[in-house]
DSSP file (Angstrom, degrees, kcal/mol; ACC not computed):
  #  RESIDUE AA STRUCTURE BP1 BP2  ACC     N-H-->O    O-->H-N    N-H-->O    O-->H-N    TCO  KAPPA ALPHA  PHI   PSI    X-CA   Y-CA   Z-CA
    1    1 A M              0   0    0      0, 0.0     2,-0.2     0, 0.0     5,-0.0   0.000 360.0 360.0 360.0 129.8   -3.0   30.4   14.4
    2    2 A L    >   -     0   0    0      1,-0.1     3,-1.7     2,-0.0     4,-0.2  -0.546 360.0-119.6 -84.4 152.5   -1.1   28.0   16.6
    3    3 A M  G >  S+     0   0    0      1,-0.3     3,-1.6    -2,-0.2    -1,-0.1   0.821 113.3  63.3 -60.4 -31.0    1.0   25.2   15.2
    4    4 A S  G 3  S+     0   0    0      1,-0.3    -1,-0.3     3,-0.0    -2,-0.0   0.642  94.5  62.4 -70.2 -12.6   -1.3   22.6   16.9
    5    5 A D  G <  S+     0   0    0     -3,-1.7     2,-0.5     2,-0.0    -1,-0.3   0.482  89.0  87.3 -87.5  -3.3   -4.2   23.9   14.8
    6    6 A I    <   -     0   0    0     -3,-1.6     2,-0.5    -4,-0.2    -3,-0.0  -0.828  56.5-168.7-104.1 132.6   -2.5   22.8   11.6
    7    7 A E        -     0   0    0     -2,-0.5     2,-0.6     2,-0.0    -3,-0.0  -0.981   6.3-158.1-118.8 130.0   -2.9   19.3   10.1
    8    8 A I        -     0   0    0     -2,-0.5     2,-0.6     2,-0.0    -2,-0.0  -0.933   3.5-166.6-109.7 122.4   -0.6   18.2    7.3
    9    9 A I        +     0   0    0     -2,-0.6     3,-0.4     1,-0.1    -2,-0.0  -0.938   8.8 177.3-109.7 116.0   -1.9   15.3    5.1
   10   10 A T  S    S+     0   0    0     -2,-0.6    -1,-0.1     1,-0.2    -2,-0.0   0.629  72.2  56.1 -95.8 -14.2    0.9   14.0    3.0
   11   11 A D  S >  S-     0   0    0      4,-0.0     3,-1.1     0, 0.0    -1,-0.2   0.109 116.4 -98.1-107.9  23.5   -0.9   11.1    1.2
   12   12 A G  T 3   -     0   0    0     -3,-0.4    -2,-0.1     1,-0.2    -3,-0.0   0.620  65.7 -78.7  74.1  11.5   -3.8   13.0   -0.3
   13   13 A G  T 3  S+     0   0    0      1,-0.1    -1,-0.2     0, 0.0    -3,-0.0   0.651 104.1 118.9  74.6  14.5   -6.1   12.0    2.6
   14   14 A R    <   +     0   0    0     -3,-1.1     2,-0.2     2,-0.1    -1,-0.1  -0.094  31.3 157.4-106.1  35.6   -6.6    8.5    1.1
   15   15 A R        -     0   0    0      1,-0.0     2,-0.4     2,-0.0    -3,-0.0  -0.416  26.2-156.5 -64.3 129.0   -5.2    6.4    3.9
   16   16 A R        -     0   0    0     -2,-0.2     2,-0.5     2,-0.0    -2,-0.1  -0.870  11.6-138.0-113.3 140.8   -6.7    3.0    3.7
   17   17 A R        -     0   0    0     -2,-0.4     2,-0.4     0, 0.0    -2,-0.0  -0.863  22.0-158.0 -96.2 126.3   -7.1    0.4    6.5
   18   18 A W        -     0   0    0     -2,-0.5     2,-0.1     4,-0.0    -2,-0.0  -0.874   8.6-137.1-107.9 134.2   -6.3   -3.1    5.3
   19   19 A S     >  -     0   0    0     -2,-0.4     4,-2.2     1,-0.1     5,-0.2  -0.440  30.4-109.2 -77.5 162.8   -7.5   -6.3    7.0
   20   20 A E  H  > S+     0   0    0      1,-0.2     4,-2.5     2,-0.2     5,-0.2   0.886 120.9  54.5 -59.8 -38.4   -5.0   -9.1    7.5
   21   21 A A  H  > S+     0   0    0      2,-0.2     4,-2.2     1,-0.2    -1,-0.2   0.895 108.0  48.7 -63.9 -40.3   -6.9  -11.1    4.8
   22   22 A E  H  > S+     0   0    0      2,-0.2     4,-2.1     1,-0.2    -2,-0.2   0.921 111.8  48.9 -65.6 -43.7   -6.5   -8.3    2.3
   23   23 A K  H  X S+     0   0    0     -4,-2.2     4,-2.4     1,-0.2     5,-0.2   0.934 111.9  48.8 -60.8 -46.2   -2.8   -7.9    3.0
   24   24 A L  H  X S+     0   0    0     -4,-2.5     4,-2.7     1,-0.2    -1,-0.2   0.895 109.1  53.1 -61.5 -41.3   -2.3  -11.6    2.7
   25   25 A R  H  X S+     0   0    0     -4,-2.2     4,-1.8     2,-0.2    -1,-0.2   0.914 110.8  46.4 -60.8 -44.2   -4.2  -11.7   -0.7
   26   26 A V  H  X S+     0   0    0     -4,-2.1     4,-1.4     2,-0.2    -2,-0.2   0.919 113.9  47.4 -67.4 -43.5   -2.0   -8.9   -2.2
   27   27 A V  H  X S+     0   0    0     -4,-2.4     4,-1.5     1,-0.2     3,-0.3   0.912 110.8  51.9 -64.6 -41.4    1.3  -10.5   -1.0
   28   28 A E  H  X S+     0   0    0     -4,-2.7     4,-1.2     1,-0.2    -1,-0.2   0.866 104.0  58.8 -61.7 -35.2    0.2  -13.9   -2.3
   29   29 A E  H  X S+     0   0    0     -4,-1.8     4,-0.6     1,-0.2     5,-0.4   0.891 105.6  48.6 -59.8 -39.5   -0.6  -12.2   -5.6
   30   30 A T  H >< S+     0   0    0     -4,-1.4     3,-0.5    -3,-0.3    -1,-0.2   0.839 108.8  53.6 -70.3 -31.5    3.1  -11.1   -5.9
   31   31 A L  H 3< S+     0   0    0     -4,-1.5    -1,-0.2     1,-0.2    -2,-0.2   0.697  93.3  70.6 -77.8 -18.9    4.3  -14.6   -5.0
   32   32 A Q  H 3< S-     0   0    0     -4,-1.2    -1,-0.2    -3,-0.3    -2,-0.2   0.815  92.5-144.2 -67.4 -29.1    2.3  -16.2   -7.8
   33   33 A G    <<  +     0   0    0     -4,-0.6    -3,-0.1    -3,-0.5    -2,-0.1   0.547  64.6 118.0  80.9   7.4    4.7  -14.6  -10.3
   34   34 A H  S    S+     0   0    0     -5,-0.4     2,-0.3     1,-0.1    -4,-0.1   0.863  81.2  24.0 -73.3 -35.0    2.1  -14.0  -13.0
   35   35 A D  S    S-     0   0    0     -6,-0.4    -2,-0.2    -5,-0.0    -1,-0.1  -0.862  90.8 -98.8-126.5 161.0    2.5  -10.2  -12.8
   36   36 A S     >  -     0   0    0     -2,-0.3     4,-2.3     1,-0.1     5,-0.2  -0.335  37.2-110.1 -72.2 160.8    5.4   -7.9  -11.7
   37   37 A I  H  > S+     0   0    0      1,-0.2     4,-2.7     2,-0.2     5,-0.2   0.911 119.6  53.3 -60.4 -42.9    5.3   -6.4   -8.3
   38   38 A P  H  > S+     0   0    0      0, 0.0     4,-2.5     0, 0.0    -1,-0.2   0.883 108.9  50.1 -60.3 -35.3    4.6   -2.9   -9.7
   39   39 A A  H  > S+     0   0    0      2,-0.2     4,-2.3     1,-0.2    -2,-0.2   0.918 111.6  47.1 -68.2 -42.3    1.7   -4.3  -11.7
   40   40 A V  H  X S+     0   0    0     -4,-2.3     4,-1.6     2,-0.2    -1,-0.2   0.911 112.4  51.4 -63.5 -41.6    0.2   -5.9   -8.6
   41   41 A A  H  X>S+     0   0    0     -4,-2.7     5,-2.3    -5,-0.2     4,-0.8   0.935 110.4  47.5 -61.2 -47.8    0.7   -2.7   -6.7
   42   42 A R  H ><5S+     0   0    0     -4,-2.5     3,-0.9     1,-0.2    -1,-0.2   0.925 110.3  52.5 -59.2 -45.4   -1.0   -0.6   -9.3
   43   43 A R  H 3<5S+     0   0    0     -4,-2.3    -1,-0.2     1,-0.2    -2,-0.2   0.825 116.8  39.1 -61.0 -32.5   -4.0   -3.0   -9.5
   44   44 A N  H 3<5S-     0   0    0     -4,-1.6    -1,-0.2    -3,-0.2    -2,-0.2   0.405 111.6-116.1-102.1   1.5   -4.4   -2.8   -5.7
   45   45 A G  T <<5S+     0   0    0     -3,-0.9     2,-0.3    -4,-0.8    -3,-0.2   0.851  71.8 121.5  70.8  36.1   -3.7    0.9   -5.2
   46   46 A V      < -     0   0    0     -5,-2.3    -1,-0.2    -6,-0.1    -2,-0.1  -0.871  69.5 -96.1-125.7 162.8   -0.5    0.6   -3.1
   47   47 A A    >>  -     0   0    0     -2,-0.3     3,-1.5     1,-0.1     4,-0.8  -0.590  30.4-130.4 -75.7 135.7    3.0    1.8   -3.5
   48   48 A P  H >> S+     0   0    0      0, 0.0     4,-2.2     0, 0.0     3,-0.7   0.838 104.2  65.3 -55.7 -35.1    5.3   -0.9   -5.0
   49   49 A N  H 3> S+     0   0    0      1,-0.3     4,-1.7     2,-0.2     5,-0.1   0.785  95.2  59.0 -62.8 -25.1    7.9   -0.3   -2.2
   50   50 A L  H <> S+     0   0    0     -3,-1.5     4,-0.8     2,-0.2    -1,-0.3   0.866 108.7  44.2 -69.3 -34.9    5.4   -1.6    0.3
   51   51 A L  H <X S+     0   0    0     -4,-0.8     4,-2.3    -3,-0.7     3,-0.2   0.862 109.9  54.4 -77.2 -36.1    5.2   -4.9   -1.5
   52   52 A Y  H  X S+     0   0    0     -4,-2.2     4,-1.3     1,-0.2    -2,-0.2   0.900 105.1  54.8 -62.8 -38.5    8.9   -5.2   -2.0
   53   53 A A  H  < S+     0   0    0     -4,-1.7    -1,-0.2     1,-0.2    -2,-0.2   0.829 117.7  35.4 -63.9 -30.9    9.4   -4.8    1.7
   54   54 A H  H  < S+     0   0    0     -4,-0.8    -1,-0.2    -3,-0.2    -2,-0.2   0.679 111.4  59.8 -96.9 -20.2    7.1   -7.7    2.4
   55   55 A A  H  <        0   0    0     -4,-2.3    -2,-0.2     1,-0.2    -3,-0.2   0.721 360.0 360.0 -83.2 -20.4    7.9   -9.9   -0.6
   56   56 A S     <        0   0    0     -4,-1.3    -1,-0.2    -5,-0.2    -2,-0.1   0.477 360.0 360.0 -93.4 360.0   11.6  -10.4    0.2
């Protein structure tokens, strides 16, 4: 077996494509301040560090 025949999936194969509108909605949710960033992340199925990078 050649190395080029191997595919490694590190995220469980659940890579999601987000539209600009979806991204904006999630970031706006964090800016409203009703819930913590980790809670917003869990609700939307994303890693909290992705929201921290965009919220600051």
